[in-house]
C-alpha positions as CSV (number, residue, x, y, z in Angstrom):
1,M,89.4,88.3,77.1
2,N,87.6,86.2,79.7
3,H,87.6,86.0,83.5
4,P,89.7,83.2,84.9
5,T,87.6,80.2,85.9
6,K,90.1,77.5,86.7
7,P,91.7,77.4,90.2
8,F,95.2,78.8,90.4
9,K,97.7,76.4,91.8
10,W,100.1,78.2,94.1
11,Q,102.9,76.0,95.4
12,K,104.2,77.2,98.7
13,K,108.0,77.5,99.0
14,G,108.2,78.3,102.7
15,L,109.4,81.2,104.8
16,L,111.5,83.8,103.1
17,F,112.1,86.0,106.2
18,T,111.9,85.1,109.9
19,P,111.9,88.0,112.4
20,Q,115.0,88.2,114.7
21,G,116.7,90.8,116.8
22,D,115.2,94.0,118.2
23,Y,112.3,94.2,115.8
24,S,109.3,91.8,115.6
25,H,107.2,90.9,112.6
26,G,107.9,91.0,108.8
27,S,104.7,92.1,107.3
28,H,103.3,93.7,104.1
29,P,106.1,92.6,101.7
30,C,106.1,94.3,98.3
31,I,108.7,94.0,95.5
32,I,110.1,95.7,92.4
33,H,112.5,94.6,89.7
34,Y,116.0,96.3,89.9
35,K,118.2,94.6,87.2
36,D,118.8,91.1,85.8
37,D,117.5,88.7,88.5
38,L,117.9,91.3,91.3
39,F,114.9,92.8,93.0
40,V,114.2,95.1,96.0
41,V,111.8,94.0,98.7
42,A,110.2,96.4,101.2
43,F,108.5,95.1,104.3
44,T,107.4,96.2,107.7
45,R,108.8,95.5,111.2
46,R,107.7,96.6,114.7
47,D,109.8,98.0,117.5
48,H,109.2,97.2,121.2
49,K,106.4,99.9,121.3
50,Q,104.7,98.1,118.4
51,R,105.5,101.0,116.1
52,S,105.9,99.9,112.5
53,H,109.1,100.7,110.5
54,I,109.9,99.9,106.9
55,F,112.9,97.8,105.9
56,L,114.5,97.2,102.5
57,S,116.4,94.2,101.2
58,Y,117.8,93.0,97.9
59,A,116.5,89.7,96.7
60,Q,117.5,87.3,93.9
61,V,114.6,85.9,91.9
62,K,115.6,83.0,89.7
63,N,114.1,79.8,88.4
64,G,111.2,79.7,90.8
65,T,113.3,80.6,93.8
66,I,113.5,83.8,95.9
67,T,116.5,84.5,98.1
68,L,117.0,87.5,100.3
69,L,120.5,88.9,100.1
70,G,122.3,90.5,103.0
71,E,120.9,92.1,106.1
72,P,117.7,94.0,105.7
73,K,118.2,97.8,106.0
74,L,116.0,100.1,108.1
75,A,114.9,102.7,105.6
76,M,111.9,104.6,107.1
77,L,111.0,105.5,110.6
78,P,107.7,106.9,111.9
79,G,107.1,110.6,111.5
80,D,107.4,113.3,114.1
81,I,104.8,113.8,116.8
82,G,101.4,114.9,115.4
83,Y,102.1,114.0,111.8
84,F,99.9,111.4,109.9
85,D,102.6,108.7,110.3
86,C,103.8,109.5,113.9
87,D,102.8,106.1,115.3
88,G,104.1,103.9,112.4
89,V,104.7,103.4,108.7
90,I,103.6,100.4,106.8
91,S,104.9,99.3,103.3
92,G,102.1,99.2,100.7
93,C,103.2,99.0,97.1
94,I,106.2,99.9,95.0
95,V,105.4,101.6,91.7
96,Q,107.7,102.3,88.8
97,H,106.8,105.2,86.5
98,Q,109.2,106.3,83.8
99,D,112.7,106.3,85.5
100,K,111.5,106.7,89.1
101,H,110.4,104.2,91.7
102,Y,107.9,105.1,94.4
103,L,106.9,103.4,97.6
104,Y,103.3,104.1,98.7
105,F,103.1,103.6,102.5
106,V,100.5,103.8,105.1
107,G,101.0,106.3,108.0
108,W,99.5,105.3,111.3
109,Q,98.1,107.4,114.2
110,N,96.8,105.9,117.4
111,L,93.6,107.4,119.0
112,P,92.1,106.9,122.5
113,D,90.3,103.6,123.3
114,S,92.5,101.6,120.9
115,L,91.0,103.4,117.8
116,W,93.3,104.4,115.0
117,I,93.5,106.2,111.7
118,C,95.8,105.7,108.7
119,D,96.4,107.6,105.5
120,T,98.7,107.1,102.5
121,G,102.1,108.7,101.9
122,R,104.6,108.4,99.1
123,A,108.4,108.1,99.2
124,I,111.1,107.9,96.5
125,L,112.9,104.6,96.4
126,D,116.5,104.6,95.4
127,L,117.3,101.1,94.2
128,E,121.1,101.6,94.1
129,Q,121.4,103.2,97.6
130,L,118.6,101.2,99.1
131,T,117.0,104.3,100.6
132,L,113.5,105.8,101.0
133,T,112.9,109.6,100.9
134,K,109.5,110.9,101.8
135,E,108.2,113.3,99.1
136,F,105.9,115.1,101.5
137,L,105.4,115.5,105.2
138,G,101.7,114.9,104.7
139,P,99.7,112.2,102.9
140,V,99.1,112.1,99.2
141,F,95.9,110.2,99.7
142,G,93.8,110.3,102.9
143,R,90.7,111.3,104.8
144,D,88.4,113.6,103.0
145,K,84.7,114.1,102.2
146,H,84.6,110.6,100.6
147,N,86.8,108.8,103.2
148,P,85.9,110.2,106.6
149,L,87.7,107.6,108.7
150,F,90.9,106.7,106.8
151,A,92.2,105.9,103.3
152,A,95.0,103.3,102.9
153,A,96.0,102.9,99.3
154,T,98.0,99.7,98.7
155,A,97.4,98.4,95.2
156,F,98.3,100.4,92.1
157,Y,98.4,100.1,88.3
158,V,99.7,102.8,86.0
159,D,98.0,102.8,82.6
160,E,100.4,104.4,80.0
161,T,98.5,103.3,76.9
162,D,98.1,106.9,75.9
163,P,101.4,108.8,76.7
164,Q,99.5,112.0,76.7
165,N,97.0,110.8,79.2
166,T,98.6,108.6,81.8
167,V,96.0,107.2,84.3
168,W,97.1,106.0,87.8
169,H,94.7,103.5,89.5
170,T,94.6,102.6,93.1
171,W,92.4,100.1,94.9
172,Y,92.4,101.2,98.5
173,N,90.8,100.5,101.9
174,S,88.5,103.1,103.2
175,G,87.1,103.1,106.8
176,I,83.4,102.5,106.9
177,K,82.5,102.6,110.6
178,W,83.6,101.8,114.2
179,E,81.1,99.6,116.1
180,K,81.2,99.4,119.9
181,R,81.1,95.7,121.1
182,E,81.5,94.0,124.4
183,G,85.3,93.5,123.8
184,G,85.8,97.1,122.6
185,W,85.7,99.0,119.3
186,H,85.3,96.9,116.1
187,H,86.4,98.3,112.7
188,Y,84.8,97.9,109.3
189,Y,86.7,98.8,106.1
190,G,86.3,97.9,102.5
191,L,87.9,98.2,99.0
192,H,87.4,101.3,96.9
193,H,88.8,102.7,93.7
194,A,90.4,106.1,92.8
195,T,92.3,107.5,89.8
196,S,94.9,110.2,89.3
197,S,96.9,111.8,86.5
198,D,100.1,112.1,88.5
199,G,99.9,109.6,91.4
200,I,99.6,112.5,93.9
201,D,96.2,114.1,93.6
202,W,93.4,111.6,93.4
203,T,89.7,111.4,92.4
204,C,87.7,108.9,94.4
205,H,85.0,106.8,92.7
206,P,82.1,106.0,95.0
207,G,81.0,102.5,95.9
208,F,82.7,99.3,96.9
209,T,85.1,97.7,94.4
210,I,84.2,94.3,96.0
211,P,81.2,94.2,98.4
212,F,81.3,92.2,101.6
213,K,80.3,88.6,101.0
214,D,77.9,88.4,103.9
215,E,77.0,89.8,107.3
216,H,80.1,88.2,108.9
217,E,82.8,89.8,106.6
218,Y,84.0,93.1,107.8
219,A,87.5,93.9,106.4
220,F,89.9,93.5,103.5
221,G,93.6,93.3,103.9
222,R,96.3,94.6,101.5
223,P,95.3,93.7,97.9
224,T,97.6,93.2,95.0
225,V,96.7,93.8,91.3
226,A,98.4,92.5,88.2
227,K,97.2,92.9,84.6
228,W,97.9,89.6,82.8
229,D,96.9,89.0,79.2
230,G,94.6,92.0,79.3
231,V,92.8,90.9,82.4
232,F,93.2,92.5,85.9
233,H,93.9,89.9,88.5
234,M,93.5,90.8,92.2
235,W,94.4,88.7,95.2
236,F,93.4,90.2,98.6
237,A,93.1,89.3,102.2
238,H,89.6,89.2,103.7
239,R,87.9,88.5,107.0
240,A,85.7,87.0,108.5
241,S,83.1,84.2,108.1
242,A,80.6,82.5,110.4
243,T,83.3,80.2,111.8
244,I,86.6,82.0,111.1
245,D,87.7,85.4,112.3
246,T,91.2,85.5,110.8
247,Y,92.3,86.5,107.3
248,R,92.2,84.3,104.2
249,I,93.3,85.2,100.6
250,G,90.5,85.7,98.1
251,F,90.5,86.5,94.3
252,A,88.7,88.7,91.9
253,S,89.2,89.6,88.2
254,S,88.2,92.5,86.0
255,L,88.2,93.3,82.3
256,D,88.4,97.0,82.8
257,G,89.7,97.6,86.4
258,L,86.4,99.0,87.4
259,S,83.9,96.1,87.5
260,W,85.2,93.2,89.4
261,Q,84.0,89.5,89.6
262,R,84.9,87.9,92.9
263,N,85.7,84.2,92.9
264,D,87.5,83.2,96.1
265,E,87.3,79.5,95.3
266,I,90.0,79.8,92.6
267,S,92.5,82.0,94.6
268,G,94.6,78.9,94.9
269,I,96.2,79.4,98.3
270,D,95.0,78.8,101.9
271,V,96.3,78.4,105.4
272,G,98.9,75.7,106.1
273,A,98.7,72.6,108.3
274,V,98.4,72.7,112.1
275,G,101.6,74.0,113.6
276,Q,103.0,75.7,110.5
277,W,103.8,79.4,110.3
278,D,100.7,80.1,108.3
279,A,98.3,77.7,109.9
280,D,96.0,80.2,111.5
281,M,96.0,83.1,109.0
282,I,97.2,84.0,105.5
283,C,97.2,87.6,104.3
284,Y,98.8,90.6,102.6
285,P,99.6,89.0,99.2
286,C,101.9,90.6,96.7
287,V,101.9,89.0,93.2
288,F,104.5,89.6,90.4
289,K,106.1,87.9,87.4
290,H,109.7,87.4,86.4
291,Q,111.1,85.5,83.4
292,G,107.6,84.0,82.8
293,I,107.2,82.7,86.3
294,S,104.5,84.1,88.7
295,Y,105.3,84.6,92.4
296,M,103.4,85.6,95.5
297,L,104.8,87.0,98.7
298,Y,102.5,86.7,101.6
299,N,102.1,86.7,105.4
300,G,101.0,84.1,107.8
301,N,100.1,84.0,111.5
302,G,99.8,87.1,113.6
303,Y,99.7,89.6,110.8
304,G,103.3,88.9,109.9
305,Q,104.5,88.0,113.3
306,T,106.0,84.8,111.9
307,G,107.6,86.7,108.9
308,F,106.7,86.3,105.3
309,G,107.0,83.5,102.7
310,Y,106.3,83.0,99.1
311,G,104.7,80.7,96.6
312,V,105.1,80.0,92.9
313,L,102.3,79.6,90.4
314,E,102.3,76.2,88.7
315,D,101.4,76.0,85.0
């Protein structure tokens, strides 16, 4: 097993979902196989108060094409006042384990001075009824002695090599600090790693999964992790550089899921041409395979304000 070295070639297929109606945005898309060529997609939309809600939709994935089927269904609202998700819920990652499907989501709370905190909840996804049911009123992964500001877990892998010792992995964003600048408070958060035996109670492993590239970079957006041919592949959003402040999609690989080798130059996807829906920003990738074809769902301008599209990996 070796780290990938050749650039990936993602062929963009255009927008898959464009926001319309009472809700804006279409961000953080994630997907799970249902049956045959039918999949379920979860994504996030915002109401007029900018509170995030989670929608579900069926999708057909066939021969390098994805098509959303029917009208997306509102499946999860923000929690009640005072709870960890009272100001919004954001789709993170759908995980299948045995005969159950779980959506890990990020619960949002607004603080004074435009500060915020977010922790991770889990819901049961019913593929037939297209519903989400929160398992707990509180987070399954959140602020603690290792993560004092927030903990948003959005990439998962379940290692079932040993049926007697299943290991759940998550690569999550942990808040590092808030810095007061002339324009207001500025956040810093980075990727970390944690493990679990049940997907509910987690052990954090100190240190960055992927360090910041330089003094300009300060945040990583929702990563996606896939194990192909024995090698872990991660695509992730990252910002910023000396000349660019918006998200781009980078790449890293690992032979064990613990030590990662970053190589953004081969990620294979970048912003679109001037005037396109992803010309200014590209972020929140979700990578999956079906019938031997690899796909990527992703967002463009405005953190998903223009909706989400997809690409197909060329051989």
